N, C-alpha and C positions, 0 to 999 in steps of 0.2 A: 171412559177411555181406559185401555189397558194399564195397569201399573207400571210395566215394562216401558210403555211409550210416554208414561208421565215422567218417569225417573230419567230417561233420554232427553226429554224437552226441559226439564230441571236442571241437568247438569248443563245444557247449553244456555240456561237462562231465559228461557220464554215459558215456563209454566211456574205457577205458585199454588200453595196450597193454605185455605184459610180453616177455619175449624171444621168444616165438614166437606167442602167444596173444593175440587180442584179447579184452579183458573188457566186458561189458556187463551188468549185474546186474540182476536180474528188479526190484528194489524202485525203482532208477533209473529203469528203462525205464518202469513204471508211473506213475512220476511225471512223465514227458515227455510234455508236450500234443501232441497229433497235430491238425491242422485238416483236418476231413473235410466234404464237400458233404451234402446231403441223401440219405438212402437211394435215391431214385428217381434222383437224378443219379450215383450211385455206379452203378447199376445200367446207365445209359446209357452212361456213359464205358467202363465194362467191355466192353460189347456192342459200342462202337466198336472197341477195341483189338482185340478177339476176331475182327473182322472181319479185321484184319491178321495176326493169327496163324494164321487159317484160311489166307488167301492164302499165308503164307510156308509152312505145313505142306504144301499142295497142290503149290508149286512145288517142293520139296525132294523130295517124293514122285516128282514127274515127273524131276528131275534123277537120282534113283535108278534108275528104270525106264530112262532113256536111256544111262546109264553100263553097266547089264547089258546092253542092247541093243550097244553099241560093243564091249562084250568077247567077246561072241557072234561079232559081224562080225569082230574082229580074229582069234578063232580059227579062223574058218572061211575068210577070205578070205586070209590071211597063211601058212596051212599049205596051201592049193590043195583042201582039203577040199569047198569051195563055188568053183566058177569064175564069172566075169563071162560070160554069153552069148556077146559077139563074140570071145573069147580060147577057143583050142583048143589052141595049141603047148604042148608038154610042157616043166614046170619043169626047169631047170639046177641041178645039184650042184657047187657052187663053193666052194673054200676063200675065206675073209673077207679075206686078203692079194690076192685076186687081183683083188676089185673096192674096195679101199681100199688105199690107201697111205699111210703115216705122214708128216704134216706136221710138219718141226721146225724152221721158222722162228721167228727172236727176234721179241718183240713189238715194236711199234712205238709211239712216243709219241703221244698223243692220241685213243688208242683205249679204249673202255668196257674194263673188267675184267668178266669174265664167270665164272659159277659154275654149278656143275651141282646142281641140286635133285632130289630123287626125284620130287616129283610135277607141277612145273614145267618140267622139262627145264633148258636153258642159260638163265641170265637175268643181267641185269646185277645185279653184287653188292651196289650201292646200293639195290636194291629188296628185298633180303632184310632181315627184321627183325633177326635177331643180327648182331652186332656181329662182322667178322672182321679182326684185326688183321694186317697183312704188313709186313716190311722189304724186301720185294723191289721192285726198280726195274722199269721197263716191259721193259729189255733183258733182264731175268731172265724175263720170263712167255715162254710159248708164243703164237705168232700163229695165231689162228683165224678164217678166212675164211667169208662167209655161203655157206652150204651144205655145210660141213663138219660133221662131228660129233664131239663132244668125249666124253672119257668120264674118270671118276675111276678110276685103278688101283686103290685100294685099296676102291672099293665097287661096281666093275662086275658083281661077283657078286650085287650087289642090284638091280642094274638102272639104276645112275646114271650115266646119259647123256643128250645132249641135242644137238638139232639147232640149228645158229647159224643165227639170224635178221639178224644183222649181222655185219660184221667186229670183232673184238676181239683182246683178250689173255687167257689163263687160266694158271692156276698149272702149273709146271714138274711136278707130282705128276699131271698130264692127259696122255692121249694123244690126239692130234688127229689125226682120220680124214680123208682128202683122198678124195671119192669119183671113180672112172672113170666113163667113158661106159657102163659095164656096170650101173650102179647109181642109181637113185633115191635122193637122200638121206633126201626125205622118207619113202619106203616103209621105207628101211632104219631109221630113226628110228621107226617102228611096231614091226617087226620085232623090234628090240632090247629092245622092251617085252614082248612075248610071254613068257609062263612057261617055254615050251620052250627059247628062245633064252637066256633067262637061265639057264637049268640050265646050259646048255653053256659059258656064260661062268664058271660056278661051276667047273665039273669042270676048266677049261683054268687055271684061277688057284692060284697058289702060296704058300704062307706056314707058318711053324710052327704058329701057331694060326688057328683060324676066323677069329677079328676082325681078323687081319692078312693076308689073302689079297689076293695083286695080281695083276692081269692085264697082263702086259706085251706090247706089241705083237707080237714074235714069237710069242707064244702064242696071242693072238688071230688072227693071222694064219692060222694052221692049222686053225682051227675052221671047218668044213663048214656053208655054208647052202645052202637050195633056195630059188631065184629064179626068177620067171617072166621074161618079156623085159620090157625097160624100158618099152614102151608100155603092159602090163597093171599092171606097177608103179606107173605113175602114175595109173592107174585106179583102182587099189585105195587109193592115197593120198589123191586127191581125195575120194572115198566116206568114209573115215575123217576127214578133214580137215573133211567138211561136218558130221559128227557132233559133232566138237571144238566148231566154231563155234556150233551148236545149244546144246550145254551152255554154252559161254561167255555166251550171250545169258540163258539161264536163270540163273546164278550171278549176274550183274549184274542180273537183275530180283530175287532174292531179297536181294541187298545193298541195293538200292534200297527195298525194302519194308521191311528192318530199319531203315535210314534213316529212313524215313517214320514207321514206328512211333515211333522213339526220340522223334523231334520232336513227336509227338502225345502221347506221355506225358509230354514236359517241359511241354506247354502244358496239358493238361488235368488232370494229376495235382497240378500246383501252383496251379490257380484262375488262371493267367493267361489263359486261355480257358474260357470257360464253356459249357455246353451247354444249350440250352432244354428244359425238362420241363413238361410240361401237368400244369395244376394239377389236384389231385384234387378230384373233385366229390363233394359231400357228398350222401347219401341222406337223403330225406325223406318 
């Protein structure tokens, strides 16, 4: 049962909580009065809220379809299976160390602390829900500049990397990659999320057990990557970024609809706002 409901029942003295289980007994629940509107008004309220449910469901289905389309595009464009019409030059086989250098600069004061997440890439640490305690000073961190890619050595085999959108500092447990003129960092950020590339990261990670694998820069540097010209890299990255922008708009729409529905529930299910119901006609 939702915590809010539990707190309401607890306040009224009909709920209690043990060590791990919330107790609401049937006898007490039956005796608890609940205010409800007439049946026609209940139906109208339910119909109104169902409209929001359908809108949320349809938007989530659209998100799912677009995510699948993006994954298919990544698989096609980032492997060279499908080429953009204006590009005909063959792709190059390069070592990762030839297109990315290791940045080892110390952190600077007044820069935000960034963390790598699996689903959102490199984000500000204060935007993450979970608390992350640290005793490190700014100088103990590594500097990451806008356009760099940072990855978590212990989770790169799972795809834990992200593109820096701003200058910041990161944990010394990360590796900071500085792109050369041969690589577009946004293209690389997408390439590093491709399952085939992640498998390479896993193959070159070392550790005593599977959950302690680490990908050091020296091992990352010898991984071979297939990349097109920088101009084609940028065109591919732009196309995939457009997909991400569309997904971002749709996620925002779902959040807005969910917020609207929550507000309507608060108004309609408490009687603060009433809906008009046509009076029943009496047959004679």
